[in-house]
C-alpha positions as CSV (number, residue, x, y, z in Angstrom):
1,M,-20.1,-96.9,103.4
2,L,-19.7,-93.2,105.4
3,G,-17.4,-94.9,107.8
4,A,-15.2,-97.3,106.2
5,A,-14.4,-94.0,103.6
6,Q,-13.6,-91.9,106.2
7,A,-11.7,-94.3,108.0
8,M,-9.6,-94.6,105.1
9,L,-9.1,-91.1,104.3
10,D,-7.9,-90.4,108.1
11,A,-5.3,-93.1,107.8
12,I,-3.9,-91.4,104.7
13,S,-4.0,-88.1,106.2
14,L,-2.3,-89.1,109.4
15,A,-0.1,-90.8,107.3
16,N,1.0,-88.2,104.5
17,I,1.3,-85.7,107.6
18,L,3.2,-88.2,109.8
19,Y,5.6,-89.5,106.4
20,D,5.9,-85.5,106.2
21,L,7.6,-84.8,110.0
22,T,9.8,-87.3,110.2
23,T,11.5,-86.2,106.4
24,T,11.5,-82.6,107.4
25,T,12.1,-82.1,111.1
26,T,13.3,-83.9,114.6
27,T,11.0,-85.9,115.8
28,T,9.9,-83.9,119.6
29,S,6.7,-84.5,121.4
30,A,5.5,-80.8,120.3
31,S,6.7,-81.8,116.7
32,I,3.7,-84.9,117.5
33,T,1.3,-82.5,118.8
34,T,1.6,-80.0,116.2
35,A,1.1,-83.3,113.8
36,F,-1.8,-84.7,115.3
37,E,-3.4,-80.7,115.6
38,A,-2.8,-80.6,111.5
39,Y,-4.2,-83.7,111.4
40,Y,-7.6,-82.7,113.4
41,K,-7.4,-79.6,111.2
42,D,-7.6,-81.4,108.2
43,R,-10.1,-84.0,108.3
44,S,-12.5,-82.6,111.5
45,E,-13.8,-80.6,108.3
46,H,-13.8,-83.2,105.5
47,G,-15.3,-85.2,108.6
48,K,-18.4,-82.6,109.1
49,A,-18.8,-82.3,105.1
50,A,-19.2,-86.1,105.0
51,V,-21.5,-86.7,107.9
52,Q,-24.0,-83.6,106.4
53,G,-24.3,-85.2,103.3
54,S,-24.6,-88.4,104.4
55,R,-27.8,-86.8,106.6
56,H,-29.0,-84.9,103.5
57,M,-28.5,-87.6,100.8
58,G,-30.7,-90.1,103.1
59,R,-33.6,-87.8,103.4
60,L,-33.2,-87.1,99.7
61,S,-33.5,-90.7,98.9
62,G,-35.4,-92.5,101.6
63,G,-37.3,-89.4,103.4
64,H,-41.0,-90.0,104.2
65,K,-42.2,-86.5,104.9
66,W,-44.1,-84.7,102.2
67,T,-41.2,-82.1,101.9
68,E,-38.7,-84.0,101.5
69,S,-40.8,-86.5,98.5
70,V,-40.8,-83.1,96.5
71,I,-37.7,-82.6,97.0
72,R,-36.6,-85.8,95.9
73,S,-38.9,-85.3,93.0
74,M,-37.6,-81.9,91.9
75,F,-34.0,-83.7,92.0
76,L,-34.5,-86.2,90.5
77,N,-36.7,-84.8,87.9
78,I,-36.7,-81.5,87.4
79,I,-33.3,-80.4,88.0
80,P,-30.9,-81.6,84.8
81,S,-28.6,-84.6,84.7
82,K,-25.7,-82.6,84.3
83,V,-26.3,-80.4,87.1
84,Q,-27.0,-83.8,89.3
85,Q,-23.8,-85.2,88.0
86,T,-21.6,-81.8,88.8
87,I,-22.9,-82.1,92.5
88,L,-22.3,-85.9,92.6
89,D,-18.4,-84.6,90.9
90,K,-17.8,-82.4,93.9
91,M,-18.6,-84.7,96.8
92,L,-16.1,-87.6,95.3
93,S,-13.7,-85.5,94.2
94,H,-11.7,-85.5,97.5
95,R,-9.4,-88.6,96.7
96,P,-5.8,-88.0,98.4
97,Q,-3.0,-90.5,97.9
98,A,-0.4,-91.4,100.0
99,A,2.8,-89.2,100.0
100,F,5.1,-92.1,100.6
101,L,4.1,-94.5,97.5
102,P,4.6,-93.5,94.0
103,F,1.9,-91.5,92.6
104,V,-0.9,-93.3,91.0
105,K,-2.5,-91.8,87.6
106,D,-6.4,-91.1,88.3
107,R,-8.2,-93.2,85.8
108,G,-11.4,-92.5,86.8
109,E,-14.0,-91.0,85.1
110,H,-14.3,-88.0,87.2
111,K,-11.7,-86.3,87.7
112,A,-9.9,-86.0,91.4
113,S,-8.9,-83.1,93.0
114,P,-5.4,-82.4,92.7
115,Q,-2.8,-82.7,95.0
116,S,0.4,-80.4,94.8
117,Q,3.6,-81.7,94.4
118,V,6.8,-80.7,95.8
119,E,10.2,-80.0,94.5
120,V,11.8,-83.2,95.2
121,G,9.0,-85.1,92.8
122,R,6.9,-86.4,96.0
123,M,3.4,-85.1,97.3
124,R,2.5,-82.7,99.9
125,T,0.9,-83.5,103.1
126,L,-2.4,-83.1,102.7
127,S,-2.7,-80.1,105.3
128,G,-2.1,-77.4,102.9
129,L,-4.4,-78.9,100.3
130,C,-7.0,-79.8,102.8
131,L,-6.7,-76.3,103.8
132,R,-6.6,-74.7,100.0
133,L,-9.8,-76.9,99.2
134,F,-11.8,-75.5,102.0
135,Q,-11.0,-72.3,101.7
136,Q,-12.0,-72.4,97.9
137,D,-15.4,-73.8,98.7
138,S,-15.9,-71.3,102.1
139,F,-15.7,-68.2,99.1
140,S,-17.4,-69.9,96.1
């Protein structure tokens, strides 16, 4: 599941960056290179975090060492469900939408991270949003 979800997020990120490229500048090889650098910068941090989170969840849910068993017991039995839910909410809050499609209202039980709107009504590219989210996570 991790690979499929990351592939969809990659596609949305790249589509948003390329869409913004075609609407704001003339397309040159330098601007395309810059767009792919922005894409790499956006997705590499989220991808690394997803792999690391998946590794931790795998150890938590299926680890066979005694330390992993103790941590699993603590997480499931000692940590309050509200704290567990907060952890899951943060993990699942990054749900970007395509900038070139109409914005879809968030109807989920757990709200997605906000995506800013540009003055003309379409969504900003994912690069600025990801950078802001990464900076917020780095300092908290």
